[in-house]
TIRO-2110 file (N, C-alpha, C; in Angstrom, 1 decimal):
// TIRO-2110
210.0, -28.5, 22.3, N, 1, A
210.2, -28.1, 23.7, CA, 1, A
208.9, -28.2, 24.4, C, 1, A
208.9, -28.6, 25.6, N, 2, A
207.8, -28.6, 26.5, CA, 2, A
208.0, -27.7, 27.7, C, 2, A
207.0, -26.8, 28.0, N, 3, A
207.2, -25.8, 29.0, CA, 3, A
206.1, -26.1, 30.1, C, 3, A
206.5, -26.1, 31.3, N, 4, A
205.5, -26.4, 32.4, CA, 4, A
205.7, -25.3, 33.5, C, 4, A
204.6, -25.1, 34.3, N, 5, A
204.6, -24.4, 35.5, CA, 5, A
204.2, -25.3, 36.6, C, 5, A
205.1, -25.3, 37.7, N, 6, A
204.8, -26.3, 38.8, CA, 6, A
205.1, -25.5, 40.1, C, 6, A
204.7, -26.2, 41.2, N, 7, A
205.0, -25.8, 42.6, CA, 7, A
205.8, -26.9, 43.3, C, 7, A
206.5, -26.5, 44.3, N, 8, A
207.3, -27.4, 45.1, CA, 8, A
207.3, -26.8, 46.5, C, 8, A
207.0, -27.7, 47.5, N, 9, A
206.9, -27.2, 48.8, CA, 9, A
207.7, -28.2, 49.8, C, 9, A
208.4, -27.5, 50.7, N, 10, A
209.1, -28.3, 51.8, CA, 10, A
208.5, -27.9, 53.1, C, 10, A
207.9, -28.8, 53.8, N, 11, A
207.2, -28.6, 55.0, CA, 11, A
208.2, -28.9, 56.2, C, 11, A
208.3, -27.9, 57.0, N, 12, A
209.2, -28.0, 58.2, CA, 12, A
208.4, -28.3, 59.4, C, 12, A
208.7, -29.4, 60.1, N, 13, A
208.0, -29.8, 61.3, CA, 13, A
208.9, -30.2, 62.4, C, 13, A
208.4, -30.6, 63.5, N, 14, A
209.2, -30.9, 64.7, CA, 14, A
210.2, -32.1, 64.4, C, 14, A
209.8, -32.9, 63.5, N, 15, A
210.7, -34.1, 63.2, CA, 15, A
211.6, -33.9, 62.0, C, 15, A
211.6, -32.7, 61.5, N, 16, A
212.5, -32.4, 60.3, CA, 16, A
211.8, -31.8, 59.2, C, 16, A
212.3, -32.1, 58.0, N, 17, A
211.7, -31.6, 56.7, CA, 17, A
211.0, -32.7, 56.0, C, 17, A
209.7, -32.5, 55.7, N, 18, A
209.0, -33.6, 55.0, CA, 18, A
209.4, -33.7, 53.5, C, 18, A
209.9, -34.9, 53.1, N, 19, A
210.3, -35.1, 51.8, CA, 19, A
209.6, -36.3, 51.2, C, 19, A
209.5, -36.4, 49.9, N, 20, A
208.9, -37.5, 49.2, CA, 20, A
210.0, -38.3, 48.5, C, 20, A
210.2, -39.5, 48.9, N, 21, A
211.1, -40.4, 48.2, CA, 21, A
210.3, -41.1, 47.0, C, 21, A
210.6, -40.6, 45.8, N, 22, A
209.9, -41.0, 44.6, CA, 22, A
210.2, -42.4, 44.2, C, 22, A
209.3, -43.4, 44.6, N, 23, A
209.6, -44.8, 44.3, CA, 23, A
208.5, -45.5, 43.6, C, 23, A
207.3, -44.9, 43.4, N, 24, A
206.1, -45.6, 43.0, CA, 24, A
205.7, -45.4, 41.6, C, 24, A
206.1, -44.3, 40.9, N, 25, A
205.6, -44.0, 39.6, CA, 25, A
206.5, -44.6, 38.5, C, 25, A
205.9, -45.1, 37.5, N, 26, A
206.7, -45.6, 36.3, CA, 26, A
207.2, -44.4, 35.5, C, 26, A
208.3, -44.6, 34.8, N, 27, A
208.8, -43.5, 33.9, CA, 27, A
208.8, -42.2, 34.6, C, 27, A
209.4, -42.1, 35.8, N, 28, A
209.4, -40.9, 36.6, CA, 28, A
210.8, -40.3, 36.5, C, 28, A
210.9, -39.0, 36.1, N, 29, A
212.1, -38.3, 36.0, CA, 29, A
212.8, -38.2, 37.3, C, 29, A
212.0, -38.2, 38.4, N, 30, A
212.5, -38.1, 39.8, CA, 30, A
212.7, -39.5, 40.5, C, 30, A
212.6, -40.6, 39.7, N, 31, A
212.7, -41.9, 40.3, CA, 31, A
213.8, -42.1, 41.3, C, 31, A
213.5, -42.6, 42.4, N, 32, A
214.5, -42.9, 43.5, CA, 32, A
215.1, -41.6, 44.2, C, 32, A
214.7, -40.4, 43.7, N, 33, A
215.2, -39.2, 44.4, CA, 33, A
214.3, -38.7, 45.5, C, 33, A
214.9, -37.9, 46.4, N, 34, A
214.1, -37.3, 47.4, CA, 34, A
213.8, -35.8, 46.9, C, 34, A
212.5, -35.5, 47.0, N, 35, A
212.1, -34.1, 46.5, CA, 35, A
211.0, -33.6, 47.5, C, 35, A
210.6, -32.4, 47.3, N, 36, A
209.5, -31.9, 48.1, CA, 36, A
208.2, -32.4, 47.4, C, 36, A
207.1, -31.8, 47.9, N, 37, A
205.8, -32.2, 47.4, CA, 37, A
205.3, -31.0, 46.5, C, 37, A
204.5, -31.3, 45.5, N, 38, A
204.0, -30.3, 44.6, CA, 38, A
203.6, -30.9, 43.3, C, 38, A
203.3, -30.0, 42.3, N, 39, A
202.9, -30.6, 41.0, CA, 39, A
202.6, -29.4, 40.1, C, 39, A
202.0, -29.8, 39.0, N, 40, A
201.6, -28.9, 37.9, CA, 40, A
200.4, -28.0, 38.2, C, 40, A
200.5, -26.8, 37.8, N, 41, A
199.4, -25.9, 37.9, CA, 41, A
198.3, -26.3, 36.9, C, 41, A
197.1, -26.3, 37.4, N, 42, A
195.9, -26.6, 36.5, CA, 42, A
195.4, -25.3, 35.9, C, 42, A
194.6, -25.4, 34.9, N, 43, A
194.0, -24.3, 34.2, CA, 43, A
193.3, -23.4, 35.2, C, 43, A
193.6, -22.1, 35.2, N, 44, A
193.0, -21.1, 36.0, CA, 44, A
193.5, -21.1, 37.5, C, 44, A
194.5, -21.9, 37.8, N, 45, A
195.0, -22.0, 39.2, CA, 45, A
196.2, -21.1, 39.4, C, 45, A
196.2, -20.4, 40.5, N, 46, A
197.4, -19.6, 40.9, CA, 46, A
198.4, -20.6, 41.5, C, 46, A
199.7, -20.1, 41.6, N, 47, A
200.7, -21.0, 42.3, CA, 47, A
200.3, -21.3, 43.7, C, 47, A
199.7, -20.4, 44.4, N, 48, A
199.3, -20.6, 45.8, CA, 48, A
198.2, -21.6, 45.9, C, 48, A
197.2, -21.5, 45.0, N, 49, A
196.1, -22.5, 45.0, CA, 49, A
196.7, -23.9, 44.6, C, 49, A
197.6, -24.0, 43.7, N, 50, A
198.2, -25.2, 43.3, CA, 50, A
199.0, -25.9, 44.5, C, 50, A
199.8, -25.1, 45.1, N, 51, A
200.6, -25.7, 46.2, CA, 51, A
199.7, -26.2, 47.3, C, 51, A
198.7, -25.4, 47.7, N, 52, A
197.8, -25.9, 48.7, CA, 52, A
197.1, -27.2, 48.3, C, 52, A
196.6, -27.3, 47.1, N, 53, A
196.0, -28.5, 46.6, CA, 53, A
196.9, -29.7, 46.6, C, 53, A
198.1, -29.5, 46.0, N, 54, A
199.1, -30.6, 45.9, CA, 54, A
199.5, -31.1, 47.2, C, 54, A
199.8, -30.2, 48.2, N, 55, A
200.2, -30.6, 49.5, CA, 55, A
199.1, -31.5, 50.1, C, 55, A
197.9, -31.0, 50.0, N, 56, A
196.7, -31.8, 50.6, CA, 56, A
196.6, -33.1, 49.9, C, 56, A
196.7, -33.2, 48.6, N, 57, A
196.5, -34.4, 47.8, CA, 57, A
197.6, -35.4, 48.1, C, 57, A
198.9, -34.9, 48.2, N, 58, A
200.0, -35.8, 48.4, CA, 58, A
200.3, -36.2, 49.8, C, 58, A
200.0, -35.3, 50.8, N, 59, A
200.3, -35.6, 52.1, CA, 59, A
199.2, -35.8, 53.1, C, 59, A
198.0, -35.2, 52.8, N, 60, A
196.9, -35.2, 53.7, CA, 60, A
196.9, -34.0, 54.6, C, 60, A
198.0, -33.2, 54.6, N, 61, A
198.2, -32.0, 55.5, CA, 61, A
197.5, -30.8, 54.9, C, 61, A
197.0, -29.9, 55.7, N, 62, A
196.5, -28.6, 55.3, CA, 62, A
197.5, -27.6, 55.8, C, 62, A
198.0, -26.8, 54.9, N, 63, A
199.0, -25.8, 55.3, CA, 63, A
198.2, -24.6, 55.9, C, 63, A
198.7, -24.1, 57.0, N, 64, A
198.1, -22.9, 57.7, CA, 64, A
199.0, -21.7, 57.5, C, 64, A
200.2, -21.9, 57.2, N, 65, A
201.2, -20.8, 57.0, CA, 65, A
202.2, -21.3, 56.0, C, 65, A
202.4, -20.6, 54.9, N, 66, A
203.4, -20.9, 53.9, CA, 66, A
203.8, -19.7, 53.2, C, 66, A
205.0, -19.7, 52.6, N, 67, A
205.4, -18.5, 51.8, CA, 67, A
206.3, -18.9, 50.6, C, 67, A
206.3, -18.0, 49.6, N, 68, A
207.1, -18.2, 48.4, CA, 68, A
208.5, -17.9, 48.8, C, 68, A
209.4, -18.8, 48.5, N, 69, A
210.9, -18.6, 48.8, CA, 69, A
211.7, -18.4, 47.6, C, 69, A
211.3, -19.0, 46.4, N, 70, A
212.1, -18.8, 45.3, CA, 70, A
211.3, -19.2, 44.0, C, 70, A
211.9, -18.8, 42.9, N, 71, A
211.4, -19.2, 41.6, CA, 71, A
212.5, -19.9, 40.9, C, 71, A
212.3, -21.1, 40.5, N, 72, A
213.4, -21.9, 39.9, CA, 72, A
213.0, -22.2, 38.5, C, 72, A
214.0, -22.0, 37.6, N, 73, A
213.8, -22.4, 36.2, CA, 73, A
214.7, -23.6, 36.0, C, 73, A
214.0, -24.7, 35.7, N, 74, A
214.7, -25.9, 35.3, CA, 74, A
214.8, -26.1, 33.8, C, 74, A
216.0, -26.3, 33.3, N, 75, A
216.1, -26.6, 31.8, CA, 75, A
216.7, -28.0, 31.8, C, 75, A
215.9, -29.0, 31.4, N, 76, A
216.4, -30.4, 31.4, CA, 76, A
216.1, -30.9, 30.0, C, 76, A
217.1, -31.1, 29.2, N, 77, A
217.0, -31.6, 27.9, CA, 77, A
216.0, -30.8, 27.1, C, 77, A
214.8, -31.3, 26.7, N, 78, A
213.8, -30.5, 25.9, CA, 78, A
212.7, -30.0, 26.8, C, 78, A
212.9, -29.9, 28.1, N, 79, A
211.9, -29.5, 29.1, CA, 79, A
212.3, -28.1, 29.7, C, 79, A
211.5, -27.2, 29.7, N, 80, A
211.6, -25.9, 30.5, CA, 80, A
210.5, -26.0, 31.5, C, 80, A
210.9, -25.8, 32.8, N, 81, A
210.0, -25.8, 33.9, CA, 81, A
210.2, -24.7, 34.8, C, 81, A
209.2, -23.9, 35.0, N, 82, A
209.2, -22.8, 36.0, CA, 82, A
208.5, -23.3, 37.3, C, 82, A
209.3, -23.3, 38.3, N, 83, A
208.8, -23.9, 39.6, CA, 83, A
208.7, -22.8, 40.7, C, 83, A
207.6, -22.7, 41.3, N, 84, A
207.4, -21.8, 42.5, CA, 84, A
207.7, -22.6, 43.7, C, 84, A
208.8, -22.2, 44.4, N, 85, A
209.3, -22.9, 45.6, CA, 85, A
208.8, -22.3, 46.9, C, 85, A
208.1, -23.1, 47.7, N, 86, A
207.5, -22.6, 48.9, CA, 86, A
208.1, -23.4, 50.1, C, 86, A
208.0, -22.8, 51.3, N, 87, A
208.2, -23.5, 52.5, CA, 87, A
207.0, -23.3, 53.4, C, 87, A
206.7, -24.3, 54.3, N, 88, A
205.6, -24.2, 55.2, CA, 88, A
206.1, -24.6, 56.6, C, 88, A
205.6, -23.8, 57.6, N, 89, A
206.1, -24.1, 58.9, CA, 89, A
204.9, -24.3, 59.9, C, 89, A
203.7, -24.3, 59.4, N, 90, A
202.5, -24.4, 60.2, CA, 90, A
201.4, -25.2, 59.4, C, 90, A
201.0, -26.3, 59.9, N, 91, A
200.1, -27.2, 59.2, CA, 91, A
199.3, -28.0, 60.2, C, 91, A
198.2, -28.6, 59.7, N, 92, A
197.4, -29.5, 60.5, CA, 92, A
197.0, -30.7, 59.7, C, 92, A
196.6, -31.8, 60.4, N, 93, A
196.2, -33.0, 59.8, CA, 93, A
197.2, -34.2, 60.0, C, 93, A
196.9, -35.3, 59.4, N, 94, A
197.7, -36.5, 59.6, CA, 94, A
198.2, -36.9, 58.2, C, 94, A
199.4, -37.4, 58.1, N, 95, A
200.0, -37.9, 56.9, CA, 95, A
199.2, -39.1, 56.3, C, 95, A
199.0, -39.1, 55.0, N, 96, A
198.4, -40.2, 54.3, CA, 96, A
199.5, -40.9, 53.5, C, 96, A
199.1, -42.1, 52.9, N, 97, A
200.0, -42.8, 52.0, CA, 97, A
199.9, -42.1, 50.7, C, 97, A
201.1, -41.7, 50.2, N, 98, A
201.2, -41.0, 48.9, CA, 98, A
201.4, -42.0, 47.8, C, 98, A
200.7, -41.8, 46.7, N, 99, A
200.7, -42.8, 45.6, CA, 99, A
202.0, -42.6, 44.7, C, 99, A
202.8, -41.5, 45.0, N, 100, A
204.0, -41.3, 44.2, CA, 100, A
205.3, -41.7, 44.9, C, 100, A
205.2, -42.0, 46.2, N, 101, A
206.4, -42.5, 46.9, CA, 101, A
206.2, -42.5, 48.4, C, 101, A
207.2, -42.5, 49.1, N, 102, A
207.2, -42.6, 50.6, CA, 102, A
207.5, -41.2, 51.2, C, 102, A
206.6, -40.7, 52.0, N, 103, A
206.8, -39.5, 52.7, CA, 103, A
207.6, -39.8, 54.0, C, 103, A
208.7, -39.0, 54.1, N, 104, A
209.6, -39.2, 55.3, CA, 104, A
210.0, -37.8, 55.9, C, 104, A
210.0, -37.8, 57.2, N, 105, A
210.6, -36.6, 57.9, CA, 105, A
212.1, -36.8, 57.9, C, 105, A
212.8, -35.8, 57.4, N, 106, A
214.3, -35.9, 57.3, CA, 106, A
214.9, -34.9, 58.1, C, 106, A
215.9, -35.3, 58.9, N, 107, A
216.7, -34.4, 59.7, CA, 107, A
217.4, -33.4, 58.7, C, 107, A
217.4, -32.1, 58.9, N, 108, A
218.0, -31.2, 57.9, CA, 108, A
219.5, -31.5, 57.7, C, 108, A
220.1, -32.0, 58.7, N, 109, A
221.6, -32.3, 58.6, CA, 109, A
221.9, -33.5, 57.7, C, 109, A
220.8, -34.3, 57.4, N, 110, A
221.0, -35.5, 56.5, CA, 110, A
220.7, -35.2, 55.1, C, 110, A
220.1, -34.1, 54.8, N, 111, A
219.6, -33.8, 53.4, CA, 111, A
220.7, -34.0, 52.4, C, 111, A
221.9, -33.5, 52.6, N, 112, A
223.0, -33.6, 51.6, CA, 112, A
223.4, -35.1, 51.3, C, 112, A
223.1, -36.0, 52.2, N, 113, A
223.4, -37.4, 52.0, CA, 113, A
222.4, -38.1, 51.1, C, 113, A
221.3, -37.6, 50.9, N, 114, A
220.2, -38.2, 50.2, CA, 114, A
220.4, -38.2, 48.7, C, 114, A
219.8, -39.1, 47.9, N, 115, A
219.9, -39.0, 46.4, CA, 115, A
219.0, -37.8, 46.0, C, 115, A
219.6, -36.7, 45.6, N, 116, A
218.9, -35.5, 45.2, CA, 116, A
219.4, -35.1, 43.8, C, 116, A
218.6, -34.3, 43.2, N, 117, A
219.1, -33.6, 42.0, CA, 117, A
220.3, -32.7, 42.5, C, 117, A
221.4, -32.5, 41.7, N, 118, A
222.5, -31.7, 42.1, CA, 118, A
222.0, -30.2, 42.5, C, 118, A
221.1, -29.7, 41.7, N, 119, A
220.7, -28.3, 41.9, CA, 119, A
219.9, -28.1, 43.2, C, 119, A
219.3, -29.2, 43.7, N, 120, A
218.5, -29.1, 44.9, CA, 120, A
219.4, -28.7, 46.1, C, 120, A
220.7, -29.1, 46.1, N, 121, A
221.6, -28.7, 47.1, CA, 121, A
221.8, -27.2, 47.1, C, 121, A
221.8, -26.6, 45.9, N, 122, A
221.9, -25.2, 45.8, CA, 122, A
220.7, -24.5, 46.4, C, 122, A
219.5, -24.9, 46.1, N, 123, A
218.4, -24.2, 46.6, CA, 123, A
218.2, -24.5, 48.1, C, 123, A
218.6, -25.6, 48.6, N, 124, A
218.6, -25.8, 50.1, CA, 124, A
219.5, -24.9, 50.8, C, 124, A
220.7, -24.6, 50.2, N, 125, A
221.7, -23.6, 50.7, CA, 125, A
221.0, -22.2, 50.7, C, 125, A
220.4, -21.9, 49.6, N, 126, A
219.8, -20.6, 49.5, CA, 126, A
218.6, -20.4, 50.5, C, 126, A
217.9, -21.5, 50.8, N, 127, A
216.8, -21.5, 51.8, CA, 127, A
217.4, -21.2, 53.1, C, 127, A
218.5, -21.7, 53.4, N, 128, A
219.2, -21.5, 54.7, CA, 128, A
219.7, -20.1, 54.9, C, 128, A
220.3, -19.6, 53.8, N, 129, A
221.1, -18.3, 53.8, CA, 129, A
220.2, -17.1, 53.6, C, 129, A
219.1, -17.2, 52.9, N, 130, A
218.4, -16.0, 52.5, CA, 130, A
216.9, -16.1, 53.0, C, 130, A
216.4, -14.9, 53.3, N, 131, A
215.0, -14.7, 53.7, CA, 131, A
214.2, -14.1, 52.6, C, 131, A
214.9, -13.5, 51.6, N, 132, A
214.1, -12.9, 50.4, CA, 132, A
213.8, -14.0, 49.4, C, 132, A
213.0, -13.6, 48.4, N, 133, A
212.7, -14.5, 47.3, CA, 133, A
213.8, -14.5, 46.3, C, 133, A
214.3, -15.6, 45.9, N, 134, A
215.4, -15.7, 45.0, CA, 134, A
215.0, -16.3, 43.7, C, 134, A
215.8, -16.1, 42.7, N, 135, A
215.6, -16.7, 41.4, CA, 135, A
216.8, -17.6, 41.1, C, 135, A
216.5, -18.8, 40.7, N, 136, A
217.6, -19.8, 40.5, CA, 136, A
217.3, -20.5, 39.1, C, 136, A
218.3, -20.5, 38.3, N, 137, A
218.2, -21.2, 37.0, CA, 137, A
219.2, -22.4, 37.1, C, 137, A
218.6, -23.6, 36.8, N, 138, A
219.4, -24.8, 36.8, CA, 138, A
219.3, -25.5, 35.4, C, 138, A
220.4, -25.7, 34.7, N, 139, A
220.5, -26.3, 33.4, CA, 139, A
221.1, -27.7, 33.5, C, 139, A
220.4, -28.7, 33.0, N, 140, A
220.8, -30.1, 33.1, CA, 140, A
220.9, -30.6, 31.6, C, 140, A
221.9, -31.6, 31.5, N, 141, A
221.8, -32.5, 30.3, CA, 141, A
221.6, -33.8, 31.0, C, 141, A
220.5, -34.4, 30.7, N, 142, A
220.0, -35.6, 31.4, CA, 142, A
219.9, -35.3, 32.9, C, 142, A
220.7, -36.0, 33.7, N, 143, A
220.7, -35.7, 35.1, CA, 143, A
221.9, -35.0, 35.6, C, 143, A
222.7, -34.5, 34.7, N, 144, A
224.0, -33.8, 35.0, CA, 144, A
223.8, -32.3, 35.0, C, 144, A
224.0, -31.6, 36.1, N, 145, A
223.9, -30.2, 36.2, CA, 145, A
225.1, -29.5, 35.5, C, 145, A
224.8, -28.7, 34.4, N, 146, A
225.8, -28.1, 33.6, CA, 146, A
226.0, -26.6, 33.9, C, 146, A
224.9, -25.9, 34.3, N, 147, A
225.0, -24.5, 34.6, CA, 147, A
224.0, -24.1, 35.7, C, 147, A
224.4, -23.1, 36.4, N, 148, A
223.5, -22.6, 37.5, CA, 148, A
223.7, -21.1, 37.6, C, 148, A
222.6, -20.4, 37.9, N, 149, A
222.6, -18.9, 38.0, CA, 149, A
221.6, -18.5, 39.2, C, 149, A
222.1, -17.6, 40.0, N, 150, A
221.2, -17.1, 41.1, CA, 150, A
221.0, -15.6, 40.8, C, 150, A
219.8, -15.3, 40.8, N, 151, A
219.4, -13.9, 40.5, CA, 151, A
220.1, -13.3, 39.2, C, 151, A
220.2, -14.2, 38.2, N, 152, A
220.7, -13.8, 36.9, CA, 152, A
222.2, -13.8, 36.8, C, 152, A
222.9, -14.2, 37.9, N, 153, A
224.4, -14.3, 37.9, CA, 153, A
224.8, -15.7, 38.0, C, 153, A
225.7, -16.1, 37.0, N, 154, A
226.1, -17.5, 37.0, CA, 154, A
227.0, -17.8, 38.2, C, 154, A
226.8, -19.0, 38.7, N, 155, A
227.6, -19.5, 39.8, CA, 155, A
228.4, -20.7, 39.4, C, 155, A
229.4, -21.1, 40.1, N, 156, A
230.2, -22.2, 39.8, CA, 156, A
229.4, -23.5, 40.1, C, 156, A
229.4, -24.4, 39.2, N, 157, A
228.8, -25.7, 39.4, CA, 157, A
229.8, -26.7, 39.8, C, 157, A
229.7, -27.3, 41.0, N, 158, A
230.6, -28.3, 41.4, CA, 158, A
230.0, -29.7, 41.2, C, 158, A
230.7, -30.5, 40.4, N, 159, A
230.1, -31.8, 40.0, CA, 159, A
230.6, -32.9, 41.0, C, 159, A
END
C-alpha cells in the first residue's frame, strides 16, 4: 500500500472556477480529467505551505485569501491518499502555462458536464451546501466509485 498526503485547491474568479485539464503527463491517474490544482506535501511542509507553493508553481497565481473546506480520503486500489481541500477567492498575478495540462476557467454550471472523477461531484455539492469543514471518504476500484462517506456516515453512491 502507498499512502500520500496532498492538497487540492479550486480558485474562484470572475470567469468561473479555475480547473486543470490533465492532458500533458504520461502515466497520469488523472489523464484527461478536470481537477483542481495542488500536489504532494514535501518534507516539513504544512498543508497551507504546500497549497500556496503548488498553486504558484502550477498557475503563476499568488493566493491572498484561501481556506480549508474539507479533508478527503481517497482509497484507489493500493493507494490511500489524504487530501486537504481548499478554495481561494482572492489572488493576484497572471496565469502561466502549466506543464501538467491546460488551465481553464469553468462556469460552475458546466462542471457536472466535464470528465471528472465520480467523487468530485460529491465534494462540489458539499462545497456548495456547506460552510464548515467536512470529511469525505471515497473508495474506488480502478476509476469506479464503490463507496462514499461524509463525516463518517455512508452515503448512497449513484453510478
